[in-house]
LUMGU-804660 format. One record per residue (C-alpha): x, y, z; chain; residue number from 0; residue in three letters. Coordinates in Angstrom, 1 decimal. Layout:
<recs>
X_Y_Z_A_NUM_ALA $
...
</recs>
This chain:
<recs>
-31.9_-4.4_51.5_A_0_MET $
-30.5_-2.2_53.8_A_1_SER $
-30.3_-4.3_56.4_A_2_THR $
-28.4_-7.0_53.8_A_3_ALA $
-26.2_-4.5_52.9_A_4_THR $
-25.4_-3.1_56.8_A_5_THR $
-24.7_-6.7_57.4_A_6_THR $
-22.2_-7.1_53.9_A_7_HIS $
-20.4_-4.1_55.0_A_8_SER $
-19.7_-5.5_58.7_A_9_ALA $
-18.8_-9.1_57.6_A_10_VAL $
-16.3_-7.1_54.8_A_11_SER $
-14.9_-4.8_57.7_A_12_ARG $
-14.6_-8.0_60.0_A_13_ARG $
-12.3_-10.0_57.0_A_14_GLU $
-10.0_-7.5_56.6_A_15_ARG $
-7.2_-7.5_59.3_A_16_PRO $
-6.2_-4.1_60.9_A_17_PRO $
-3.3_-2.3_59.1_A_18_LEU $
-1.0_-2.8_62.1_A_19_LEU $
-2.0_-6.6_62.5_A_20_VAL $
-1.2_-7.8_58.9_A_21_ALA $
0.7_-6.3_55.8_A_22_GLY $
3.7_-4.2_55.5_A_23_PRO $
3.4_-1.9_57.9_A_24_VAL $
2.9_-4.6_60.6_A_25_ALA $
5.8_-6.6_59.1_A_26_TRP $
8.3_-3.6_59.6_A_27_ALA $
6.6_-3.0_63.2_A_28_ARG $
7.6_-6.5_64.4_A_29_ALA $
10.5_-7.1_62.5_A_30_ASN $
12.3_-3.7_62.4_A_31_LEU $
11.0_-1.8_65.1_A_32_PHE $
9.8_-4.1_67.5_A_33_GLY $
12.2_-2.4_70.4_A_34_SER $
14.4_0.7_71.1_A_35_PHE $
17.4_-1.0_70.0_A_36_TRP $
16.1_-2.8_66.7_A_37_SER $
14.5_0.3_65.7_A_38_SER $
17.9_2.1_66.4_A_39_LEU $
19.8_-0.6_64.2_A_40_VAL $
17.3_-0.3_61.7_A_41_THR $
17.6_3.6_61.3_A_42_LEU $
21.3_3.3_61.4_A_43_GLY $
21.7_0.4_58.6_A_44_LEU $
19.0_2.4_56.4_A_45_THR $
21.2_5.4_56.6_A_46_TYR $
24.3_3.6_55.4_A_47_PHE $
22.7_1.6_52.7_A_48_LEU $
21.1_5.1_51.2_A_49_ILE $
24.3_7.1_51.4_A_50_LYS $
26.1_3.9_50.0_A_51_PHE $
23.2_3.7_46.9_A_52_ALA $
23.6_7.5_46.4_A_53_VAL $
27.4_7.4_46.2_A_54_GLY $
27.5_4.4_44.0_A_55_PHE $
24.8_5.9_41.6_A_56_ILE $
26.3_9.0_41.2_A_57_ASP $
29.7_7.1_40.7_A_58_TRP $
28.1_4.3_38.4_A_59_ALA $
25.6_6.4_36.5_A_60_LEU $
25.5_10.3_36.9_A_61_ILE $
29.2_10.9_36.5_A_62_LYS $
30.2_7.5_34.5_A_63_SER $
31.9_7.8_31.1_A_64_VAL $
30.1_5.5_28.6_A_65_TRP $
32.1_6.2_25.6_A_66_THR $
35.5_7.6_24.5_A_67_VAL $
36.7_8.4_20.9_A_68_PRO $
39.2_6.7_18.6_A_69_MET $
42.9_8.1_18.6_A_70_ASP $
43.4_8.0_15.1_A_71_PRO $
47.4_7.7_15.6_A_72_ALA $
47.3_4.6_17.5_A_73_THR $
44.0_3.2_16.2_A_74_GLY $
43.2_2.6_19.7_A_75_LYS $
40.3_3.9_22.4_A_76_LEU $
41.5_7.3_24.1_A_77_ASN $
40.8_7.2_28.0_A_78_PRO $
41.5_10.7_28.5_A_79_GLU $
38.0_11.2_29.3_A_80_ALA $
38.1_8.9_31.6_A_81_CYS $
40.9_10.0_33.3_A_82_ARG $
39.9_13.6_33.7_A_83_ALA $
36.8_11.9_35.9_A_84_ALA $
39.7_11.4_38.2_A_85_LYS $
37.9_8.6_40.1_A_86_GLY $
34.5_10.5_40.5_A_87_GLU $
32.8_8.5_37.9_A_88_GLY $
32.9_5.0_36.6_A_89_ALA $
34.6_4.3_32.9_A_90_CYS $
32.6_2.0_31.7_A_91_TRP $
34.5_2.5_28.1_A_92_ALA $
36.8_-0.3_29.4_A_93_VAL $
34.1_-2.8_29.1_A_94_ILE $
32.9_-2.1_25.4_A_95_TRP $
36.9_-2.1_24.4_A_96_ASP $
37.6_-5.5_26.4_A_97_LYS $
34.2_-7.0_26.7_A_98_TYR $
35.4_-10.4_23.9_A_99_ARG $
38.7_-10.6_25.8_A_100_PHE $
37.2_-11.3_29.0_A_101_ILE $
34.5_-13.4_27.6_A_102_LEU $
36.3_-15.2_25.5_A_103_PHE $
40.4_-14.7_26.0_A_104_GLY $
43.1_-15.6_23.8_A_105_ARG $
40.6_-17.4_21.6_A_106_TYR $
40.8_-16.3_17.6_A_107_PRO $
39.0_-13.1_17.2_A_108_PHE $
37.0_-14.0_14.1_A_109_ASP $
35.8_-17.3_15.6_A_110_GLU $
34.5_-15.7_19.1_A_111_GLN $
31.1_-16.1_18.0_A_112_TRP $
31.6_-19.8_18.2_A_113_ARG $
32.1_-19.1_22.1_A_114_GLY $
29.0_-17.3_22.3_A_115_ALA $
27.1_-20.0_20.7_A_116_ILE $
28.9_-22.2_23.3_A_117_VAL $
27.7_-20.1_26.4_A_118_ILE $
24.2_-19.9_24.8_A_119_VAL $
24.2_-23.7_24.7_A_120_LEU $
25.1_-24.2_28.1_A_121_PHE $
22.4_-21.9_29.3_A_122_LEU $
19.9_-23.9_27.4_A_123_GLY $
21.1_-26.8_28.7_A_124_LEU $
20.9_-25.7_32.2_A_125_PHE $
17.4_-24.5_31.9_A_126_VAL $
16.3_-28.1_30.2_A_127_VAL $
17.8_-29.6_33.2_A_128_SER $
16.0_-27.5_35.7_A_129_ALA $
12.8_-28.1_34.4_A_130_MET $
11.1_-31.3_36.3_A_131_ARG $
9.3_-32.4_32.8_A_132_ARG $
12.5_-32.9_31.7_A_133_PHE $
14.3_-35.4_34.3_A_134_TRP $
13.7_-38.8_31.8_A_135_ARG $
15.8_-40.9_30.2_A_136_ARG $
15.8_-38.7_27.4_A_137_GLU $
18.0_-35.8_29.3_A_138_LEU $
20.8_-38.1_29.1_A_139_VAL $
20.8_-38.0_25.5_A_140_LEU $
20.2_-34.0_25.7_A_141_ILE $
23.7_-33.8_27.6_A_142_TRP $
25.4_-35.9_25.3_A_143_ILE $
24.0_-34.3_22.3_A_144_VAL $
24.8_-30.7_23.7_A_145_THR $
28.1_-31.3_25.1_A_146_LEU $
29.1_-32.8_21.6_A_147_THR $
27.9_-29.7_20.0_A_148_ALA $
30.1_-27.7_22.3_A_149_ILE $
33.2_-29.6_22.0_A_150_GLY $
32.7_-29.5_17.9_A_151_VAL $
32.4_-25.7_18.1_A_152_LEU $
35.2_-25.2_20.9_A_153_GLN $
37.6_-27.1_18.9_A_154_TRP $
36.9_-26.8_15.2_A_155_GLY $
38.4_-28.7_12.2_A_156_GLY $
35.0_-29.7_10.4_A_157_VAL $
32.2_-28.2_9.0_A_158_PHE $
34.7_-25.8_7.6_A_159_GLY $
35.6_-24.4_11.0_A_160_MET $
39.5_-24.0_11.8_A_161_PRO $
40.8_-26.1_14.1_A_162_TYR $
41.6_-24.2_17.8_A_163_VAL $
43.9_-26.1_20.4_A_164_GLY $
42.9_-25.8_24.4_A_165_GLN $
45.8_-23.5_24.7_A_166_ASP $
43.8_-20.9_23.2_A_167_GLU $
40.5_-21.5_24.8_A_168_TRP $
39.7_-19.2_27.5_A_169_GLY $
36.8_-16.8_29.1_A_170_GLY $
33.5_-17.5_30.4_A_171_LEU $
33.1_-20.9_27.8_A_172_PRO $
36.3_-22.3_30.1_A_173_ILE $
34.7_-21.5_33.2_A_174_THR $
31.6_-23.5_32.1_A_175_LEU $
33.3_-26.0_30.6_A_176_ILE $
35.2_-26.7_34.2_A_177_LEU $
32.5_-26.4_36.6_A_178_SER $
29.6_-28.2_34.3_A_179_THR $
32.1_-31.3_33.4_A_180_PHE $
33.4_-31.1_36.6_A_181_GLY $
30.2_-31.6_38.8_A_182_LEU $
28.4_-33.8_36.3_A_183_ALA $
31.3_-36.3_36.9_A_184_PHE $
31.8_-35.5_40.8_A_185_ALA $
27.9_-36.0_41.5_A_186_PHE $
27.9_-40.3_40.6_A_187_PRO $
31.6_-40.5_42.1_A_188_ILE $
30.5_-38.9_45.4_A_189_ALA $
27.3_-41.3_45.3_A_190_ILE $
29.3_-44.5_44.8_A_191_LEU $
32.1_-42.9_47.4_A_192_VAL $
29.2_-42.2_50.1_A_193_ALA $
27.7_-45.3_49.9_A_194_LEU $
31.3_-46.8_50.1_A_195_GLY $
32.0_-45.0_53.2_A_196_ARG $
28.5_-47.0_54.6_A_197_ARG $
29.5_-50.4_53.5_A_198_ALA $
29.7_-52.9_56.6_A_199_THR $
30.3_-55.8_54.6_A_200_THR $
33.2_-54.1_52.8_A_201_LEU $
35.7_-53.2_55.1_A_202_PRO $
38.5_-53.1_52.2_A_203_ALA $
36.0_-51.2_50.1_A_204_VAL $
35.3_-48.5_53.0_A_205_LYS $
38.5_-48.2_54.0_A_206_LEU $
39.9_-47.2_50.6_A_207_LEU $
36.5_-45.0_50.5_A_208_CYS $
37.7_-43.0_53.8_A_209_VAL $
41.3_-42.6_53.0_A_210_VAL $
40.1_-41.0_49.4_A_211_TYR $
37.9_-38.3_50.8_A_212_VAL $
40.1_-37.5_54.0_A_213_GLU $
43.4_-37.4_51.6_A_214_LEU $
41.5_-35.0_49.0_A_215_ILE $
39.6_-32.7_51.9_A_216_ARG $
43.2_-32.5_54.0_A_217_GLY $
44.6_-30.6_50.5_A_218_VAL $
43.6_-27.3_49.0_A_219_PRO $
42.6_-27.1_45.8_A_220_LEU $
45.8_-25.2_44.4_A_221_ILE $
48.0_-28.5_45.2_A_222_SER $
45.8_-30.6_43.4_A_223_LEU $
46.0_-28.4_40.3_A_224_LEU $
49.6_-28.3_40.9_A_225_PHE $
50.0_-32.0_41.6_A_226_MET $
47.5_-32.6_38.4_A_227_ALA $
49.8_-30.6_36.0_A_228_SER $
53.0_-31.8_37.3_A_229_VAL $
52.5_-35.4_38.2_A_230_MET $
50.0_-36.6_36.6_A_231_PHE $
51.5_-36.7_33.0_A_232_PRO $
54.4_-39.0_34.9_A_233_LEU $
51.8_-41.7_35.4_A_234_PHE $
50.8_-41.7_31.6_A_235_MET $
52.4_-44.3_29.3_A_236_PRO $
55.0_-42.9_27.2_A_237_VAL $
53.8_-40.8_24.4_A_238_GLY $
50.3_-39.5_26.0_A_239_LEU $
50.4_-36.9_27.6_A_240_ASN $
47.2_-35.0_28.3_A_241_PRO $
46.4_-31.3_28.0_A_242_ASP $
46.7_-29.2_30.8_A_243_LYS $
42.7_-28.6_30.4_A_244_LEU $
42.1_-32.6_31.0_A_245_LEU $
44.3_-32.3_34.2_A_246_ARG $
42.4_-29.7_35.6_A_247_ALA $
39.7_-31.0_34.7_A_248_GLN $
40.3_-34.3_36.5_A_249_ILE $
41.4_-32.8_40.0_A_250_ALA $
38.3_-30.6_40.0_A_251_ILE $
36.5_-33.9_39.6_A_252_ILE $
38.4_-35.4_42.3_A_253_LEU $
38.4_-32.7_44.2_A_254_PHE $
34.4_-32.0_44.0_A_255_ALA $
33.8_-35.6_44.4_A_256_ALA $
35.0_-35.9_47.8_A_257_ALA $
33.0_-33.0_49.3_A_258_TYR $
30.3_-34.0_47.4_A_259_LEU $
30.6_-37.0_49.1_A_260_ALA $
30.2_-36.2_52.4_A_261_GLU $
27.2_-34.3_51.9_A_262_VAL $
25.5_-36.9_50.6_A_263_VAL $
26.4_-39.1_53.3_A_264_ARG $
25.1_-37.1_55.6_A_265_GLY $
21.4_-37.2_53.9_A_266_GLY $
22.0_-41.3_54.3_A_267_LEU $
22.2_-40.7_57.9_A_268_GLN $
19.8_-38.3_58.2_A_269_ALA $
17.2_-41.3_57.0_A_270_LEU $
15.6_-43.8_59.7_A_271_SER $
16.4_-47.2_59.9_A_272_ARG $
12.6_-47.9_59.4_A_273_GLY $
13.1_-46.8_55.5_A_274_GLN $
15.8_-49.4_55.0_A_275_TYR $
14.2_-52.2_57.0_A_276_GLU $
10.9_-51.3_54.8_A_277_ALA $
13.1_-51.2_51.2_A_278_ALA $
14.6_-54.6_52.6_A_279_ASP $
11.2_-56.2_53.4_A_280_ALA $
10.1_-55.4_49.4_A_281_LEU $
12.5_-58.2_48.9_A_282_GLY $
14.5_-55.1_46.7_A_283_LEU $
18.0_-55.8_45.8_A_284_THR $
21.1_-53.4_47.2_A_285_TYR $
20.6_-51.4_44.1_A_286_TRP $
17.2_-51.4_43.6_A_287_GLN $
16.9_-50.8_47.5_A_288_LYS $
19.4_-47.5_47.3_A_289_MET $
17.9_-46.3_43.6_A_290_GLY $
14.6_-46.5_44.3_A_291_LEU $
14.2_-46.0_47.7_A_292_ILE $
17.3_-44.7_49.5_A_293_ILE $
19.1_-41.9_47.4_A_294_LEU $
15.8_-40.0_46.5_A_295_PRO $
14.8_-39.4_50.1_A_296_GLN $
18.5_-38.6_50.9_A_297_ALA $
19.0_-36.2_48.4_A_298_LEU $
16.2_-34.1_49.1_A_299_ARG $
17.4_-33.9_52.6_A_300_LEU $
20.8_-32.5_51.7_A_301_VAL $
19.9_-30.2_48.8_A_302_ILE $
20.8_-26.7_50.4_A_303_PRO $
24.5_-28.2_51.2_A_304_PRO $
24.3_-29.6_47.5_A_305_LEU $
23.6_-26.5_45.9_A_306_VAL $
25.9_-24.5_48.3_A_307_ASN $
28.6_-26.9_47.4_A_308_THR $
28.0_-26.6_43.7_A_309_PHE $
28.1_-22.8_44.1_A_310_ILE $
31.5_-22.8_45.7_A_311_GLY $
33.2_-25.0_43.2_A_312_PHE $
31.9_-22.6_40.3_A_313_PHE $
33.9_-19.9_42.4_A_314_LYS $
36.7_-22.8_42.4_A_315_ASP $
37.4_-22.8_38.8_A_316_THR $
39.1_-19.4_38.9_A_317_SER $
41.9_-21.3_40.7_A_318_LEU $
42.9_-22.7_37.3_A_319_VAL $
45.0_-19.6_36.6_A_320_LEU $
47.7_-21.0_38.8_A_321_ILE $
48.6_-23.5_35.9_A_322_ILE $
47.9_-20.9_32.8_A_323_GLY $
44.6_-21.8_32.0_A_324_ILE $
42.6_-18.8_31.2_A_325_PHE $
39.4_-18.6_32.8_A_326_ASP $
36.8_-15.6_33.2_A_327_LEU $
38.6_-14.0_36.0_A_328_LEU $
42.0_-14.7_34.7_A_329_THR $
40.7_-12.8_31.5_A_330_SER $
39.8_-10.1_33.1_A_331_GLY $
42.9_-9.7_34.8_A_332_LYS $
44.8_-10.0_31.2_A_333_VAL $
42.6_-7.5_29.7_A_334_ALA $
43.0_-4.6_32.6_A_335_VAL $
46.7_-5.4_32.2_A_336_ALA $
46.6_-3.1_29.1_A_337_ASP $
48.4_0.1_30.3_A_338_PRO $
45.9_2.7_29.1_A_339_ILE $
43.5_0.7_31.1_A_340_TRP $
45.3_-0.4_34.2_A_341_GLN $
43.8_2.1_36.0_A_342_ALA $
40.3_1.1_35.4_A_343_PHE $
40.1_-2.2_37.1_A_344_SER $
37.4_-1.4_39.3_A_345_THR $
34.9_-1.7_36.7_A_346_GLU $
35.9_-4.8_35.2_A_347_VAL $
35.9_-6.5_38.4_A_348_TYR $
32.2_-5.4_38.9_A_349_ILE $
31.5_-7.0_35.8_A_350_MET $
33.0_-10.3_36.4_A_351_LEU $
31.6_-10.2_39.8_A_352_GLY $
28.0_-9.5_38.4_A_353_LEU $
28.6_-12.6_35.7_A_354_ILE $
29.3_-14.8_39.0_A_355_TYR $
26.5_-13.7_41.0_A_356_PHE $
23.9_-14.5_38.1_A_357_CYS $
25.0_-17.8_37.9_A_358_PHE $
25.2_-18.3_41.7_A_359_CYS $
22.1_-16.2_42.6_A_360_PHE $
20.3_-18.3_39.5_A_361_SER $
21.6_-21.7_41.5_A_362_MET $
20.5_-20.8_45.0_A_363_ALA $
16.9_-19.7_43.8_A_364_ARG $
16.2_-22.8_42.1_A_365_TYR $
17.4_-24.5_45.0_A_366_SER $
14.9_-22.8_47.1_A_367_GLN $
12.2_-23.5_44.7_A_368_GLY $
13.1_-27.5_44.9_A_369_LEU $
13.0_-27.1_48.6_A_370_GLU $
9.4_-25.8_48.6_A_371_ARG $
8.2_-28.5_45.8_A_372_GLU $
9.8_-31.5_47.7_A_373_PHE $
8.4_-29.9_50.6_A_374_ALA $
4.6_-30.0_49.6_A_375_LYS $
4.9_-33.1_47.8_A_376_SER $
6.4_-34.9_51.0_A_377_GLY $
3.2_-33.3_53.0_A_378_GLY $
1.0_-35.1_51.0_A_379_ARG $
</recs>
């Protein structure tokens, strides 16, 4: 019995790797303190990070002002307590006073609950679309129903809700509308353009796709927004004048489709010729070959650049301010134009940055999860 216990203890000791071989200490030694210069850089960065963290916590939490009293004479908040802090502490009271304008822009105050529901619907749509168990034909119906509900809520005019014109829309719902519709319509266009650029038997289609991609990529998005705002109505029939939100949406769709097309084309070119030959040997038609064999593999290869492009265009929607659309960033800028809050714009921009970061970071993490999942399935 004693011998068995001793043997078991010896085996257990052998199974546990030494502390300096595996675990956090070993990782730190190998990656952070592997050499003199590595240790020096690690210590220097640690010092600056701690110094920044201490200063930021002191400014943002310890010495910050969260609420200010109401001025009975004006009926508005009095930021005198924030001014007394003299910049040593954050004034988060500006967020409590302006958060509804930042999130919903000029949307009627009493109807902003509709905008809140729209944001929740968008978030729910993103979560459902991210779950692979819902990657069926029914997902298209979910998108149609959800986007229809969003349109009904934003416009109103039915079910006892007053009508709200698009000129009064703003804030986060506008950012989500432009980015979601833009990428949802741009992606299928991008696939068609990418296939067209690789069409060897249709030279006219190939030339048209090449001209489209090079022309769109050769100009900044701001110029396209200007063109859509000024020139697009000139090509419409007499009496038909689309509002500026629709014009901006079309410009964003065309711009995003050109960039996404090049990403998809890179995935198509990365596949070996054998995949195309194997699909031809099965006797599949062109669209069957592309839809069942080629595109699924090509899109797996380009998940990182695809999501990177999605993130870029989500942030690029802020450029619509150039044609007078109140997106999230523009609403934040206008919110701090109030004279009593002009000195506290930093807090507003931090809030806006956190909102953008949450959406972009979520897309990045989801992308990494898809890569790992597809890598496992590919390994099997």
